[in-house]
C-alpha positions, 0 to 999 in steps of 0.5 A, spaced: 528 523 511 525 518 506 520 520 500 515 516 498 511 516 491 505 512 490 502 511 483 497 506 479 490 508 482 484 510 478 477 508 477 475 501 476 469 497 476 467 492 481 471 485 479 476 489 476 484 489 478 489 495 479 496 495 481 499 500 486 506 502 486 511 506 491 517 508 490 522 510 496 528 515 495 532 519 500 536 517 506 535 510 508 540 507 512 537 501 513 531 497 510 525 497 513 518 494 513 513 497 509 506 497 508 499 499 504 494 503 508 487 506 506 483 511 508 476 512 506 472 519 506 469 519 514 473 513 516 480 512 519 486 510 516 487 502 516 492 497 515 491 493 508 497 490 507 504 489 510 511 486 508 517 485 512 524 488 511 526 482 507 520 480 504 519 474 507 513 475 511 506 479 509 500 481 513 493 482 510 487 485 513 481 480 513 477 484 508 482 483 503 485 476 504 485 472 497 484 478 493 490 483 494 498 481 494 504 485 497 511 485 494 517 489 494 524 489 490 529 492 495 534 493 490 529 498 486 526 501 493 519 499 491 513 496 494 507 494 490 500 492 491 496 488 486 489 488 488 484 483 484 476 482 485 476 489 487 469 491 491 466 498 492 468 498 499 475 498 497 474 505 495 479 510 498 486 513 498 491 508 499 498 510 502 505 507 502 509 507 509 516 506 510 516 503 517 513 498 522 506 499 523 507 500 530 513 504 529 514 511 527 515 512 519 514 516 513 508 516 509 507 518 501 502 523 499 497 517 497 493 515 490 486 515 489 482 508 488 475 508 486 471 502 485 464 503 481 458 498 482 
């Protein structure tokens, strides 16, 4: 079992920046792809950014390309999401996942990001 803890969320004005972090612990027998997802009130959870097990490949949703950047440090079992030029529509609870987007995995509890206009 893998435990994930997100941090770094908060309240920020439009145009501001936040950096989210996710720390993994537990029974990790191998490294895995990881990703950041978000869920706004009344909306379904969506993939925001993903990163391969090695960190050599990344994916971004069209809505955040050029503004967000995902990175990982396998030695520390962490993954981060740098969010710049934030918009009100970025407001959501952001979740970290250990595992490929199309595969079973583990989820963190989420961290709230609120962007005011």
